[in-house]
C-alpha positions as CSV (number, residue, x, y, z in Angstrom):
1,X,148.0,218.1,-10.0
2,X,151.3,219.5,-11.2
3,X,151.0,222.1,-14.0
4,X,152.7,219.8,-16.5
5,X,150.8,216.7,-15.7
6,X,148.1,215.5,-18.1
7,X,145.0,213.7,-16.8
8,X,142.4,211.9,-18.8
9,X,139.0,211.7,-17.2
10,X,136.1,209.4,-18.1
11,X,132.8,210.9,-17.2
12,X,129.7,208.6,-17.2
13,X,126.0,209.3,-17.0
14,X,124.8,205.7,-16.3
15,X,121.7,204.1,-17.6
16,X,120.6,200.6,-18.7
17,X,119.1,201.7,-22.0
18,X,121.6,204.5,-22.7
19,X,124.8,205.2,-20.9
20,X,126.4,208.5,-21.8
21,X,130.1,209.0,-21.7
22,X,132.6,211.8,-22.2
23,X,136.4,211.7,-22.2
24,X,138.2,214.9,-21.3
25,X,141.9,215.7,-21.1
26,X,143.2,218.2,-18.5
27,X,146.7,219.4,-19.1
28,X,147.8,221.5,-16.2
29,X,146.7,225.1,-16.8
30,X,145.9,224.5,-20.5
31,X,142.3,224.5,-21.6
32,X,140.3,221.3,-21.2
33,X,140.0,219.2,-24.3
34,X,137.2,216.9,-25.4
35,X,138.7,213.6,-26.6
36,X,135.6,211.7,-27.3
37,X,132.0,211.4,-26.3
38,X,129.0,209.3,-27.1
39,X,126.6,206.7,-25.8
40,X,126.5,203.0,-25.1
41,X,123.1,201.7,-26.2
42,X,121.6,198.4,-25.1
43,X,118.8,196.6,-26.8
44,X,115.4,196.9,-25.1
45,X,114.6,193.3,-25.7
46,X,117.8,192.0,-24.1
47,X,117.7,190.7,-20.5
48,X,119.1,192.8,-17.7
49,X,122.2,190.6,-17.4
50,X,122.9,191.0,-21.2
51,X,122.4,194.7,-21.0
52,X,124.8,195.0,-18.0
53,X,127.4,192.9,-19.9
54,X,127.2,195.3,-22.9
55,X,127.6,198.3,-20.6
56,X,130.6,196.7,-18.9
57,X,132.2,195.7,-22.2
58,X,131.6,199.2,-23.6
59,X,133.1,201.0,-20.6
60,X,136.0,198.5,-20.5
61,X,136.8,199.2,-24.2
62,X,136.8,203.0,-23.5
63,X,139.2,202.4,-20.6
64,X,141.5,200.2,-22.8
65,X,141.5,202.8,-25.7
66,X,141.9,206.0,-23.7
67,X,143.6,204.9,-20.5
68,X,141.8,207.4,-18.3
69,X,143.2,207.8,-14.7
70,X,139.9,209.1,-13.3
71,X,136.3,208.0,-13.5
72,X,133.7,210.7,-12.6
73,X,130.3,209.1,-12.5
74,X,126.8,210.5,-11.7
75,X,125.7,209.2,-8.3
76,X,122.5,207.4,-7.9
77,X,119.4,209.5,-7.6
78,X,116.2,208.2,-6.1
79,X,113.5,207.8,-8.7
80,X,109.9,207.6,-7.8
81,X,109.9,204.0,-9.1
82,X,112.1,201.9,-6.8
83,X,112.7,199.4,-9.6
84,X,114.2,202.1,-11.7
85,X,116.6,203.1,-8.9
86,X,117.6,199.5,-8.3
87,X,118.2,198.8,-12.1
88,X,120.3,202.0,-12.3
89,X,122.3,200.8,-9.4
90,X,123.1,197.6,-11.3
91,X,124.4,199.7,-14.3
92,X,126.5,201.8,-12.0
93,X,127.9,198.7,-10.4
94,X,129.3,197.2,-13.6
95,X,130.7,200.6,-14.5
96,X,132.4,200.9,-11.1
97,X,133.7,197.4,-11.5
98,X,135.3,198.2,-14.9
99,X,137.0,201.3,-13.3
100,X,138.1,199.4,-10.2
101,X,139.7,196.6,-12.3
102,X,141.6,199.3,-14.2
103,X,142.9,200.8,-11.0
104,X,141.2,204.1,-11.7
105,X,140.6,206.9,-9.2
106,X,136.7,207.0,-8.8
107,X,134.6,210.1,-7.9
108,X,130.9,210.1,-7.6
109,X,128.8,213.2,-7.8
110,X,125.1,213.8,-7.3
111,X,123.4,215.1,-10.5
112,X,122.8,218.5,-8.9
113,X,126.6,218.9,-8.2
114,X,127.5,218.0,-11.8
115,X,125.0,220.6,-13.1
116,X,126.3,223.2,-10.6
117,X,129.9,222.6,-11.7
118,X,129.2,223.2,-15.4
119,X,126.2,225.5,-15.4
120,X,126.4,227.3,-12.1
121,X,123.1,225.9,-10.7
122,X,122.1,222.5,-9.5
123,X,118.7,223.0,-11.2
124,X,120.1,223.5,-14.7
125,X,118.1,222.0,-17.6
126,X,119.6,219.4,-20.0
127,X,119.7,222.2,-22.6
128,X,121.7,224.5,-20.3
129,X,124.1,221.7,-19.5
130,X,124.6,221.0,-23.2
131,X,125.2,224.7,-23.8
132,X,127.8,225.1,-21.0
133,X,129.6,221.9,-22.0
134,X,129.9,223.4,-25.5
135,X,131.2,226.8,-24.1
136,X,133.6,225.3,-21.6
137,X,135.2,223.1,-24.2
138,X,135.0,225.6,-27.1
139,X,133.0,223.3,-29.3
140,X,131.1,224.4,-32.4
141,X,128.1,222.4,-31.3
142,X,126.8,220.7,-28.2
143,X,127.5,217.0,-27.8
144,X,124.5,214.9,-28.9
145,X,122.5,213.2,-27.6
146,X,121.9,214.8,-24.2
147,X,123.2,211.6,-22.5
148,X,126.6,212.1,-24.1
149,X,126.6,215.8,-23.0
150,X,125.7,214.6,-19.5
151,X,128.7,212.2,-19.6
152,X,131.0,215.0,-20.6
153,X,129.5,217.2,-17.8
154,X,130.4,214.4,-15.3
155,X,134.0,214.5,-16.5
156,X,134.0,218.3,-16.3
157,X,132.7,218.2,-12.7
158,X,135.9,216.5,-11.7
159,X,138.2,218.5,-14.0
160,X,136.8,221.8,-12.8
161,X,136.7,221.0,-9.1
162,X,140.2,222.1,-8.2
163,X,139.7,225.4,-10.0
164,X,136.3,226.2,-8.4
165,X,136.4,228.6,-5.5
166,X,136.0,226.9,-2.2
167,X,133.5,228.2,0.3
168,X,134.2,227.2,3.9
169,X,131.1,225.7,5.5
170,X,129.4,227.9,8.0
171,X,129.9,226.9,11.5
172,X,127.1,227.5,13.9
173,X,127.3,227.1,17.6
174,X,123.9,226.2,18.9
175,X,122.9,227.1,22.3
176,X,120.5,224.6,23.8
177,X,118.1,226.3,26.1
178,X,117.9,224.7,29.5
179,X,115.0,224.9,31.9
């Protein structure tokens, strides 16, 4: 990214009950700026298709208002309950659809990579992620609720990636014993 270029990133922590989001602006070498963060809440009594429609409409509205170029979304994790994993996949699907319709660049990160990017460890707690989001963006308080902070963290994972030191993967030549 050229130093003078400004990029708006939409970070999403998907969920069918609560979808957290954060919008971060990256201006070349200038500090990152939090534009907006919050959650899209669906009604527990609504059917899954109704909830998915609300999520899609909410994300589409954020895209219309802020015109982000990049979507950084938490990748699916495998919950113990298969149904939970499948339903989360549906939520991610409507979010990815909204981003694809807008022609956005899409990046997916496992939860541990997002935590590592903002807190330095993939095993960071929600409280540690909130604290580091607050510090990285020079905020007076951490984004609330934690789902919103997780959405901001997803945006930061993309925004910080070019600045993180790269470690070349180790290459091992294995010798296969014969005989």
